[in-house]
CHARMM-style PDB file with segment names, atoms N, HN, CA, C and O in Angstrom:
ATOM      1  N   MET     1     100.243  86.048 116.773  1.00  0.00      PROA
ATOM      2  CA  MET     1      99.798  86.616 115.792  1.00  0.00      PROA
ATOM      3  C   MET     1     100.671  87.986 115.015  1.00  0.00      PROA
ATOM      4  O   MET     1     101.002  89.016 115.601  1.00  0.00      PROA
ATOM      5  N   ALA     2     100.898  87.694 113.689  1.00  0.00      PROA
ATOM      6  HN  ALA     2     100.629  86.857 113.213  1.00  0.00      PROA
ATOM      7  CA  ALA     2     101.578  88.795 113.153  1.00  0.00      PROA
ATOM      8  C   ALA     2     100.579  90.030 113.405  1.00  0.00      PROA
ATOM      9  O   ALA     2      99.403  89.979 113.765  1.00  0.00      PROA
ATOM     10  N   LYS     3     101.486  91.317 113.074  1.00  0.00      PROA
ATOM     11  HN  LYS     3     102.441  91.359 112.781  1.00  0.00      PROA
ATOM     12  CA  LYS     3     100.958  92.581 113.383  1.00  0.00      PROA
ATOM     13  C   LYS     3     101.521  93.389 112.256  1.00  0.00      PROA
ATOM     14  O   LYS     3     102.750  93.373 112.182  1.00  0.00      PROA
ATOM     15  N   LYS     4     100.898  94.065 111.398  1.00  0.00      PROA
ATOM     16  HN  LYS     4      99.900  94.078 111.459  1.00  0.00      PROA
ATOM     17  CA  LYS     4     101.148  95.417 110.312  1.00  0.00      PROA
ATOM     18  C   LYS     4     101.770  96.774 111.447  1.00  0.00      PROA
ATOM     19  O   LYS     4     101.336  97.432 112.392  1.00  0.00      PROA
ATOM     20  N   VAL     5     103.049  96.652 110.630  1.00  0.00      PROA
ATOM     21  HN  VAL     5     103.401  96.117 109.862  1.00  0.00      PROA
ATOM     22  CA  VAL     5     103.507  97.932 111.565  1.00  0.00      PROA
ATOM     23  C   VAL     5     103.912  98.960 110.503  1.00  0.00      PROA
ATOM     24  O   VAL     5     104.581  98.601 109.534  1.00  0.00      PROA
ATOM     25  N   THR     6     103.455 100.447 110.691  1.00  0.00      PROA
ATOM     26  HN  THR     6     102.911 100.738 111.478  1.00  0.00      PROA
ATOM     27  CA  THR     6     104.097 101.286 109.855  1.00  0.00      PROA
ATOM     28  C   THR     6     104.318 102.638 110.527  1.00  0.00      PROA
ATOM     29  O   THR     6     103.794 102.737 111.636  1.00  0.00      PROA
ATOM     30  N   VAL     7     105.078 103.837 110.018  1.00  0.00      PROA
ATOM     31  HN  VAL     7     105.503 103.757 109.117  1.00  0.00      PROA
ATOM     32  CA  VAL     7     105.726 104.877 110.733  1.00  0.00      PROA
ATOM     33  C   VAL     7     104.790 106.138 110.125  1.00  0.00      PROA
ATOM     34  O   VAL     7     104.800 106.178 108.894  1.00  0.00      PROA
ATOM     35  N   ASN     8     103.994 107.158 110.780  1.00  0.00      PROA
ATOM     36  HN  ASN     8     103.985 107.126 111.779  1.00  0.00      PROA
ATOM     37  CA  ASN     8     103.101 107.694 110.372  1.00  0.00      PROA
ATOM     38  C   ASN     8     104.714 109.212 109.954  1.00  0.00      PROA
ATOM     39  O   ASN     8     105.459 109.760 110.767  1.00  0.00      PROA
ATOM     40  N   LYS     9     104.666 109.325 108.916  1.00  0.00      PROA
ATOM     41  HN  LYS     9     104.061 108.880 108.256  1.00  0.00      PROA
ATOM     42  CA  LYS     9     105.945 110.120 108.277  1.00  0.00      PROA
ATOM     43  C   LYS     9     105.582 111.483 108.583  1.00  0.00      PROA
ATOM     44  O   LYS     9     106.506 112.260 108.824  1.00  0.00      PROA
ATOM     45  N   ASP    10     104.035 112.034 108.623  1.00  0.00      PROA
ATOM     46  HN  ASP    10     103.284 111.404 108.427  1.00  0.00      PROA
ATOM     47  CA  ASP    10     103.790 113.316 109.472  1.00  0.00      PROA
ATOM     48  C   ASP    10     104.196 113.684 110.644  1.00  0.00      PROA
ATOM     49  O   ASP    10     104.630 114.831 110.742  1.00  0.00      PROA
ATOM     50  N   LEU    11     104.162 112.694 112.013  1.00  0.00      PROA
ATOM     51  HN  LEU    11     103.809 111.762 111.934  1.00  0.00      PROA
ATOM     52  CA  LEU    11     104.650 112.488 113.013  1.00  0.00      PROA
ATOM     53  C   LEU    11     106.377 112.284 113.109  1.00  0.00      PROA
ATOM     54  O   LEU    11     107.026 113.096 113.769  1.00  0.00      PROA
ATOM     55  N   CYS    12     106.956 111.313 112.506  1.00  0.00      PROA
ATOM     56  HN  CYS    12     106.429 110.654 111.970  1.00  0.00      PROA
ATOM     57  CA  CYS    12     108.277 111.038 112.638  1.00  0.00      PROA
ATOM     58  C   CYS    12     108.876 112.302 112.556  1.00  0.00      PROA
ATOM     59  O   CYS    12     108.735 113.177 111.703  1.00  0.00      PROA
ATOM     60  N   ILE    13     109.788 112.259 113.895  1.00  0.00      PROA
ATOM     61  HN  ILE    13     109.902 111.548 114.589  1.00  0.00      PROA
ATOM     62  CA  ILE    13     111.193 113.459 113.664  1.00  0.00      PROA
ATOM     63  C   ILE    13     112.846 112.822 113.332  1.00  0.00      PROA
ATOM     64  O   ILE    13     113.838 113.526 113.520  1.00  0.00      PROA
ATOM     65  N   GLY    14     112.920 111.574 112.884  1.00  0.00      PROA
ATOM     66  HN  GLY    14     112.114 111.002 112.731  1.00  0.00      PROA
ATOM     67  CA  GLY    14     113.544 111.152 112.628  1.00  0.00      PROA
ATOM     68  C   GLY    14     115.099 110.482 114.016  1.00  0.00      PROA
ATOM     69  O   GLY    14     116.254 110.091 113.844  1.00  0.00      PROA
ATOM     70  N   CYS    15     114.484 110.623 114.880  1.00  0.00      PROA
ATOM     71  HN  CYS    15     113.546 110.941 115.020  1.00  0.00      PROA
ATOM     72  CA  CYS    15     115.663 110.455 115.775  1.00  0.00      PROA
ATOM     73  C   CYS    15     116.288 109.075 115.836  1.00  0.00      PROA
ATOM     74  O   CYS    15     117.400 108.949 116.349  1.00  0.00      PROA
ATOM     75  N   GLY    16     115.660 108.076 115.362  1.00  0.00      PROA
ATOM     76  HN  GLY    16     114.756 108.179 114.946  1.00  0.00      PROA
ATOM     77  CA  GLY    16     116.161 106.585 115.201  1.00  0.00      PROA
ATOM     78  C   GLY    16     116.023 105.469 116.301  1.00  0.00      PROA
ATOM     79  O   GLY    16     116.499 104.341 116.178  1.00  0.00      PROA
ATOM     80  N   LEU    17     115.320 105.912 117.382  1.00  0.00      PROA
ATOM     81  HN  LEU    17     114.933 106.829 117.482  1.00  0.00      PROA
ATOM     82  CA  LEU    17     115.262 105.143 118.324  1.00  0.00      PROA
ATOM     83  C   LEU    17     114.503 103.893 117.829  1.00  0.00      PROA
ATOM     84  O   LEU    17     114.764 102.803 118.339  1.00  0.00      PROA
ATOM     85  N   CYS    18     113.720 103.987 117.007  1.00  0.00      PROA
ATOM     86  HN  CYS    18     113.509 104.873 116.593  1.00  0.00      PROA
ATOM     87  CA  CYS    18     112.786 102.615 116.438  1.00  0.00      PROA
ATOM     88  C   CYS    18     114.095 101.403 115.808  1.00  0.00      PROA
ATOM     89  O   CYS    18     114.387 100.224 116.008  1.00  0.00      PROA
ATOM     90  N   VAL    19     114.507 102.344 115.115  1.00  0.00      PROA
ATOM     91  HN  VAL    19     114.270 103.302 114.952  1.00  0.00      PROA
ATOM     92  CA  VAL    19     115.966 101.980 114.431  1.00  0.00      PROA
ATOM     93  C   VAL    19     116.734 101.026 114.746  1.00  0.00      PROA
ATOM     94  O   VAL    19     116.987  99.954 114.197  1.00  0.00      PROA
ATOM     95  N   GLY    20     117.386 101.925 116.488  1.00  0.00      PROA
ATOM     96  HN  GLY    20     117.181 102.796 116.934  1.00  0.00      PROA
ATOM     97  CA  GLY    20     118.100 101.488 117.457  1.00  0.00      PROA
ATOM     98  C   GLY    20     117.613  99.891 117.854  1.00  0.00      PROA
ATOM     99  O   GLY    20     118.155  98.786 117.884  1.00  0.00      PROA
ATOM    100  N   THR    21     115.834 100.632 118.231  1.00  0.00      PROA
ATOM    101  HN  THR    21     115.394 101.529 118.207  1.00  0.00      PROA
ATOM    102  CA  THR    21     115.866  98.956 119.039  1.00  0.00      PROA
ATOM    103  C   THR    21     115.116  97.851 118.259  1.00  0.00      PROA
ATOM    104  O   THR    21     114.600  96.962 118.935  1.00  0.00      PROA
ATOM    105  N   VAL    22     115.000  97.805 116.944  1.00  0.00      PROA
ATOM    106  HN  VAL    22     115.420  98.527 116.395  1.00  0.00      PROA
ATOM    107  CA  VAL    22     114.121  96.816 116.086  1.00  0.00      PROA
ATOM    108  C   VAL    22     114.948  97.255 114.606  1.00  0.00      PROA
ATOM    109  O   VAL    22     114.477  97.929 113.690  1.00  0.00      PROA
ATOM    110  N   PRO    23     116.175  96.711 114.681  1.00  0.00      PROA
ATOM    111  CA  PRO    23     116.718  97.002 113.527  1.00  0.00      PROA
ATOM    112  C   PRO    23     116.341  96.169 111.905  1.00  0.00      PROA
ATOM    113  O   PRO    23     116.614  96.447 110.737  1.00  0.00      PROA
ATOM    114  N   ALA    24     115.510  94.931 112.646  1.00  0.00      PROA
ATOM    115  HN  ALA    24     115.288  94.705 113.594  1.00  0.00      PROA
ATOM    116  CA  ALA    24     114.916  93.718 111.574  1.00  0.00      PROA
ATOM    117  C   ALA    24     113.593  94.939 111.046  1.00  0.00      PROA
ATOM    118  O   ALA    24     113.324  94.921 109.845  1.00  0.00      PROA
ATOM    119  N   VAL    25     112.980  95.740 111.762  1.00  0.00      PROA
ATOM    120  HN  VAL    25     113.199  95.754 112.738  1.00  0.00      PROA
ATOM    121  CA  VAL    25     111.923  95.692 111.294  1.00  0.00      PROA
ATOM    122  C   VAL    25     111.807  97.536 110.633  1.00  0.00      PROA
ATOM    123  O   VAL    25     111.198  97.828 109.604  1.00  0.00      PROA
ATOM    124  N   PHE    26     112.643  98.682 111.640  1.00  0.00      PROA
ATOM    125  HN  PHE    26     113.138  98.445 112.476  1.00  0.00      PROA
ATOM    126  CA  PHE    26     112.968  99.568 111.064  1.00  0.00      PROA
ATOM    127  C   PHE    26     114.031  99.946 110.120  1.00  0.00      PROA
ATOM    128  O   PHE    26     115.101  99.342 110.047  1.00  0.00      PROA
ATOM    129  N   GLU    27     113.703 100.982 109.386  1.00  0.00      PROA
ATOM    130  HN  GLU    27     112.833 101.473 109.446  1.00  0.00      PROA
ATOM    131  CA  GLU    27     115.235 101.539 108.653  1.00  0.00      PROA
ATOM    132  C   GLU    27     114.730 103.108 108.442  1.00  0.00      PROA
ATOM    133  O   GLU    27     113.649 103.663 108.644  1.00  0.00      PROA
ATOM    134  N   PHE    28     115.873 103.513 107.998  1.00  0.00      PROA
ATOM    135  HN  PHE    28     116.751 103.063 107.834  1.00  0.00      PROA
ATOM    136  CA  PHE    28     115.626 105.452 107.499  1.00  0.00      PROA
ATOM    137  C   PHE    28     115.210 105.245 106.002  1.00  0.00      PROA
ATOM    138  O   PHE    28     115.568 104.323 105.268  1.00  0.00      PROA
ATOM    139  N   GLY    29     114.078 106.675 105.593  1.00  0.00      PROA
ATOM    140  HN  GLY    29     113.788 107.423 106.189  1.00  0.00      PROA
ATOM    141  CA  GLY    29     113.876 106.216 104.444  1.00  0.00      PROA
ATOM    142  C   GLY    29     114.809 107.472 103.566  1.00  0.00      PROA
ATOM    143  O   GLY    29     115.550 108.152 104.276  1.00  0.00      PROA
ATOM    144  N   ASP    30     114.796 107.643 102.734  1.00  0.00      PROA
ATOM    145  HN  ASP    30     114.194 107.091 102.157  1.00  0.00      PROA
ATOM    146  CA  ASP    30     115.411 108.653 101.723  1.00  0.00      PROA
ATOM    147  C   ASP    30     115.181 110.027 102.514  1.00  0.00      PROA
ATOM    148  O   ASP    30     116.001 110.944 102.529  1.00  0.00      PROA
ATOM    149  N   ASP    31     113.883 110.034 103.199  1.00  0.00      PROA
ATOM    150  HN  ASP    31     113.217 109.289 103.186  1.00  0.00      PROA
ATOM    151  CA  ASP    31     113.988 111.455 103.848  1.00  0.00      PROA
ATOM    152  C   ASP    31     114.329 111.833 105.276  1.00  0.00      PROA
ATOM    153  O   ASP    31     114.041 112.858 105.894  1.00  0.00      PROA
ATOM    154  N   GLY    32     115.048 110.704 105.673  1.00  0.00      PROA
ATOM    155  HN  GLY    32     115.282 109.872 105.171  1.00  0.00      PROA
ATOM    156  CA  GLY    32     115.767 110.753 106.935  1.00  0.00      PROA
ATOM    157  C   GLY    32     114.511 110.544 108.150  1.00  0.00      PROA
ATOM    158  O   GLY    32     114.633 110.694 109.366  1.00  0.00      PROA
ATOM    159  N   LYS    33     113.539 110.230 107.534  1.00  0.00      PROA
ATOM    160  HN  LYS    33     113.440 110.108 106.546  1.00  0.00      PROA
ATOM    161  CA  LYS    33     112.267 109.432 108.416  1.00  0.00      PROA
ATOM    162  C   LYS    33     112.863 108.066 108.679  1.00  0.00      PROA
ATOM    163  O   LYS    33     113.942 107.681 108.229  1.00  0.00      PROA
ATOM    164  N   ALA    34     111.875 107.231 109.614  1.00  0.00      PROA
ATOM    165  HN  ALA    34     110.998 107.544 109.979  1.00  0.00      PROA
ATOM    166  CA  ALA    34     111.747 105.856 110.025  1.00  0.00      PROA
ATOM    167  C   ALA    34     110.948 105.221 109.197  1.00  0.00      PROA
ATOM    168  O   ALA    34     109.906 105.875 109.142  1.00  0.00      PROA
ATOM    169  N   GLN    35     110.872 104.087 108.377  1.00  0.00      PROA
ATOM    170  HN  GLN    35     111.718 103.556 108.422  1.00  0.00      PROA
ATOM    171  CA  GLN    35     110.282 103.348 107.974  1.00  0.00      PROA
ATOM    172  C   GLN    35     109.842 101.966 108.271  1.00  0.00      PROA
ATOM    173  O   GLN    35     110.904 101.344 108.243  1.00  0.00      PROA
ATOM    174  N   ALA    36     108.789 101.023 108.570  1.00  0.00      PROA
ATOM    175  HN  ALA    36     107.927 101.529 108.592  1.00  0.00      PROA
ATOM    176  CA  ALA    36     108.933  99.914 108.640  1.00  0.00      PROA
ATOM    177  C   ALA    36     108.987  98.987 107.458  1.00  0.00      PROA
ATOM    178  O   ALA    36     108.216  99.067 106.503  1.00  0.00      PROA
ATOM    179  N   THR    37     110.001  98.054 107.593  1.00  0.00      PROA
ATOM    180  HN  THR    37     110.628  97.989 108.370  1.00  0.00      PROA
ATOM    181  CA  THR    37     110.022  97.054 106.500  1.00  0.00      PROA
ATOM    182  C   THR    37     108.904  96.488 105.960  1.00  0.00      PROA
ATOM    183  O   THR    37     107.888  96.424 106.653  1.00  0.00      PROA
ATOM    184  N   ALA    38     108.912  96.011 104.695  1.00  0.00      PROA
ATOM    185  HN  ALA    38     109.737  96.062 104.132  1.00  0.00      PROA
ATOM    186  CA  ALA    38     107.709  95.300 104.276  1.00  0.00      PROA
ATOM    187  C   ALA    38     107.299  93.524 105.404  1.00  0.00      PROA
ATOM    188  O   ALA    38     108.014  92.915 106.199  1.00  0.00      PROA
ATOM    189  N   GLY    39     106.117  93.306 105.005  1.00  0.00      PROA
ATOM    190  HN  GLY    39     105.536  93.801 104.359  1.00  0.00      PROA
ATOM    191  CA  GLY    39     105.990  92.003 105.531  1.00  0.00      PROA
ATOM    192  C   GLY    39     105.089  92.475 107.187  1.00  0.00      PROA
ATOM    193  O   GLY    39     104.895  93.608 107.626  1.00  0.00      PROA
ATOM    194  N   PRO    40     104.708  91.187 107.770  1.00  0.00      PROA
ATOM    195  CA  PRO    40     103.893  90.990 109.256  1.00  0.00      PROA
ATOM    196  C   PRO    40     105.350  91.086 109.818  1.00  0.00      PROA
ATOM    197  O   PRO    40     106.439  90.927 109.268  1.00  0.00      PROA
ATOM    198  N   VAL    41     104.882  91.507 111.524  1.00  0.00      PROA
ATOM    199  HN  VAL    41     103.997  91.636 111.971  1.00  0.00      PROA
ATOM    200  CA  VAL    41     106.135  91.274 112.053  1.00  0.00      PROA
ATOM    201  C   VAL    41     105.448  90.438 113.503  1.00  0.00      PROA
ATOM    202  O   VAL    41     104.395  90.842 113.997  1.00  0.00      PROA
ATOM    203  N   THR    42     106.033  89.515 113.946  1.00  0.00      PROA
ATOM    204  HN  THR    42     106.889  89.187 113.546  1.00  0.00      PROA
ATOM    205  CA  THR    42     106.235  88.655 115.228  1.00  0.00      PROA
ATOM    206  C   THR    42     106.369  89.259 116.571  1.00  0.00      PROA
ATOM    207  O   THR    42     105.586  89.353 117.515  1.00  0.00      PROA
ATOM    208  N   ASP    43     107.592  89.642 116.382  1.00  0.00      PROA
ATOM    209  HN  ASP    43     108.229  89.566 115.615  1.00  0.00      PROA
ATOM    210  CA  ASP    43     108.171  90.073 117.783  1.00  0.00      PROA
ATOM    211  C   ASP    43     107.460  91.025 118.224  1.00  0.00      PROA
ATOM    212  O   ASP    43     107.488  92.187 117.820  1.00  0.00      PROA
ATOM    213  N   ASP    44     106.470  90.370 119.479  1.00  0.00      PROA
ATOM    214  HN  ASP    44     106.447  89.426 119.807  1.00  0.00      PROA
ATOM    215  CA  ASP    44     105.489  91.476 120.085  1.00  0.00      PROA
ATOM    216  C   ASP    44     106.733  92.443 121.324  1.00  0.00      PROA
ATOM    217  O   ASP    44     106.897  93.655 121.185  1.00  0.00      PROA
ATOM    218  N   ALA    45     107.393  91.721 122.328  1.00  0.00      PROA
ATOM    219  HN  ALA    45     107.260  90.737 122.441  1.00  0.00      PROA
ATOM    220  CA  ALA    45     107.917  92.951 123.044  1.00  0.00      PROA
ATOM    221  C   ALA    45     108.902  93.482 121.919  1.00  0.00      PROA
ATOM    222  O   ALA    45     108.617  94.676 121.828  1.00  0.00      PROA
ATOM    223  N   ALA    46     109.705  93.260 121.204  1.00  0.00      PROA
ATOM    224  HN  ALA    46     109.937  92.290 121.278  1.00  0.00      PROA
ATOM    225  CA  ALA    46     110.248  94.126 120.589  1.00  0.00      PROA
ATOM    226  C   ALA    46     109.655  95.502 120.085  1.00  0.00      PROA
ATOM    227  O   ALA    46     110.165  96.615 120.211  1.00  0.00      PROA
ATOM    228  N   ILE    47     108.426  95.156 119.468  1.00  0.00      PROA
ATOM    229  HN  ILE    47     108.011  94.252 119.365  1.00  0.00      PROA
ATOM    230  CA  ILE    47     107.708  95.901 118.459  1.00  0.00      PROA
ATOM    231  C   ILE    47     106.873  97.012 119.961  1.00  0.00      PROA
ATOM    232  O   ILE    47     106.925  98.172 119.553  1.00  0.00      PROA
ATOM    233  N   ASP    48     106.538  97.001 120.680  1.00  0.00      PROA
ATOM    234  HN  ASP    48     106.496  96.058 121.011  1.00  0.00      PROA
ATOM    235  CA  ASP    48     105.782  96.897 122.127  1.00  0.00      PROA
ATOM    236  C   ASP    48     107.040  98.203 123.010  1.00  0.00      PROA
ATOM    237  O   ASP    48     106.839  99.153 123.767  1.00  0.00      PROA
ATOM    238  N   GLU    49     108.248  97.615 122.431  1.00  0.00      PROA
ATOM    239  HN  GLU    49     108.411  96.843 121.817  1.00  0.00      PROA
ATOM    240  CA  GLU    49     109.394  98.924 123.177  1.00  0.00      PROA
ATOM    241  C   GLU    49     109.229  99.618 122.483  1.00  0.00      PROA
ATOM    242  O   GLU    49     108.699 100.606 122.992  1.00  0.00      PROA
ATOM    243  N   ALA    50     109.483  99.764 120.869  1.00  0.00      PROA
ATOM    244  HN  ALA    50     109.914  98.961 120.456  1.00  0.00      PROA
ATOM    245  CA  ALA    50     109.674 100.557 120.037  1.00  0.00      PROA
ATOM    246  C   ALA    50     108.724 101.647 120.200  1.00  0.00      PROA
ATOM    247  O   ALA    50     109.019 102.840 120.267  1.00  0.00      PROA
ATOM    248  N   VAL    51     107.560 101.141 120.260  1.00  0.00      PROA
ATOM    249  HN  VAL    51     107.320 100.171 120.206  1.00  0.00      PROA
ATOM    250  CA  VAL    51     106.485 102.019 120.210  1.00  0.00      PROA
ATOM    251  C   VAL    51     106.458 103.098 121.770  1.00  0.00      PROA
ATOM    252  O   VAL    51     106.016 104.242 121.870  1.00  0.00      PROA
ATOM    253  N   ALA    52     107.118 102.200 122.871  1.00  0.00      PROA
ATOM    254  HN  ALA    52     107.477 101.270 122.790  1.00  0.00      PROA
ATOM    255  CA  ALA    52     106.957 103.024 123.605  1.00  0.00      PROA
ATOM    256  C   ALA    52     108.165 103.767 123.992  1.00  0.00      PROA
ATOM    257  O   ALA    52     108.113 104.232 125.131  1.00  0.00      PROA
ATOM    258  N   ASN    53     109.144 103.972 123.385  1.00  0.00      PROA
ATOM    259  HN  ASN    53     109.187 103.594 122.460  1.00  0.00      PROA
ATOM    260  CA  ASN    53     109.821 105.068 123.073  1.00  0.00      PROA
ATOM    261  C   ASN    53     109.983 106.153 122.050  1.00  0.00      PROA
ATOM    262  O   ASN    53     110.553 107.244 122.063  1.00  0.00      PROA
ATOM    263  N   CYS    54     109.163 105.368 121.001  1.00  0.00      PROA
ATOM    264  HN  CYS    54     108.699 104.482 120.990  1.00  0.00      PROA
ATOM    265  CA  CYS    54     108.980 106.487 120.261  1.00  0.00      PROA
ATOM    266  C   CYS    54     108.352 107.864 120.797  1.00  0.00      PROA
ATOM    267  O   CYS    54     107.190 107.963 121.189  1.00  0.00      PROA
ATOM    268  N   PRO    55     109.328 108.964 120.756  1.00  0.00      PROA
ATOM    269  CA  PRO    55     108.975 110.125 121.544  1.00  0.00      PROA
ATOM    270  C   PRO    55     107.893 111.096 120.909  1.00  0.00      PROA
ATOM    271  O   PRO    55     107.650 112.104 121.573  1.00  0.00      PROA
ATOM    272  N   ALA    56     107.120 110.907 119.555  1.00  0.00      PROA
ATOM    273  HN  ALA    56     107.318 110.088 119.016  1.00  0.00      PROA
ATOM    274  CA  ALA    56     106.648 111.247 118.723  1.00  0.00      PROA
ATOM    275  C   ALA    56     105.406 110.456 118.667  1.00  0.00      PROA
ATOM    276  O   ALA    56     104.276 110.873 118.414  1.00  0.00      PROA
ATOM    277  N   GLY    57     105.704 109.493 118.884  1.00  0.00      PROA
ATOM    278  HN  GLY    57     106.622 109.154 119.089  1.00  0.00      PROA
ATOM    279  CA  GLY    57     104.054 108.445 118.965  1.00  0.00      PROA
ATOM    280  C   GLY    57     103.591 107.803 117.514  1.00  0.00      PROA
ATOM    281  O   GLY    57     102.476 107.403 117.178  1.00  0.00      PROA
ATOM    282  N   ALA    58     105.039 107.845 116.641  1.00  0.00      PROA
ATOM    283  HN  ALA    58     105.945 108.169 116.913  1.00  0.00      PROA
ATOM    284  CA  ALA    58     104.388 107.464 114.882  1.00  0.00      PROA
ATOM    285  C   ALA    58     104.298 106.432 114.824  1.00  0.00      PROA
ATOM    286  O   ALA    58     103.542 106.049 113.931  1.00  0.00      PROA
ATOM    287  N   ILE    59     104.794 105.623 115.463  1.00  0.00      PROA
ATOM    288  HN  ILE    59     105.408 105.935 116.188  1.00  0.00      PROA
ATOM    289  CA  ILE    59     104.713 103.996 115.066  1.00  0.00      PROA
ATOM    290  C   ILE    59     103.011 103.304 115.394  1.00  0.00      PROA
ATOM    291  O   ILE    59     102.397 103.148 116.450  1.00  0.00      PROA
ATOM    292  N   VAL    60     102.761 103.097 114.383  1.00  0.00      PROA
ATOM    293  HN  VAL    60     103.259 103.223 113.525  1.00  0.00      PROA
ATOM    294  CA  VAL    60     101.319 102.346 114.231  1.00  0.00      PROA
ATOM    295  C   VAL    60     101.008 101.054 114.423  1.00  0.00      PROA
ATOM    296  O   VAL    60     101.639 100.317 113.665  1.00  0.00      PROA
ATOM    297  N   VAL    61     100.385 100.586 115.042  1.00  0.00      PROA
ATOM    298  HN  VAL    61      99.873 101.184 115.658  1.00  0.00      PROA
ATOM    299  CA  VAL    61     100.675  98.646 115.019  1.00  0.00      PROA
ATOM    300  C   VAL    61      98.942  98.170 114.667  1.00  0.00      PROA
ATOM    301  O   VAL    61      97.985  98.673 115.256  1.00  0.00      PROA
ATOM    302  N   GLU    62      98.872  97.491 113.979  1.00  0.00      PROA
ATOM    303  HN  GLU    62      99.649  97.083 113.501  1.00  0.00      PROA
ATOM    304  CA  GLU    62      97.457  96.704 113.815  1.00  0.00      PROA
ATOM    305  C   GLU    62      97.546  95.608 113.988  1.00  0.00      PROA
ATOM    306  OT1 GLU    62      96.552  94.886 113.896  1.00  0.00      PROA
TER     307      GLU     62
END
């Protein structure tokens, strides 16, 4: 099942772990913080790893 992934910009510290873990899903925005690319995500294992590694708990999966 496809999931919607977002990054809470208020919590994101811009460390880049998510971008390094799943570059197909995450990128840096102009503000230096991570953002999710558009569209549903189907790679559950990679997203779960990004969520687990985010030190700020900024990744939201729906």
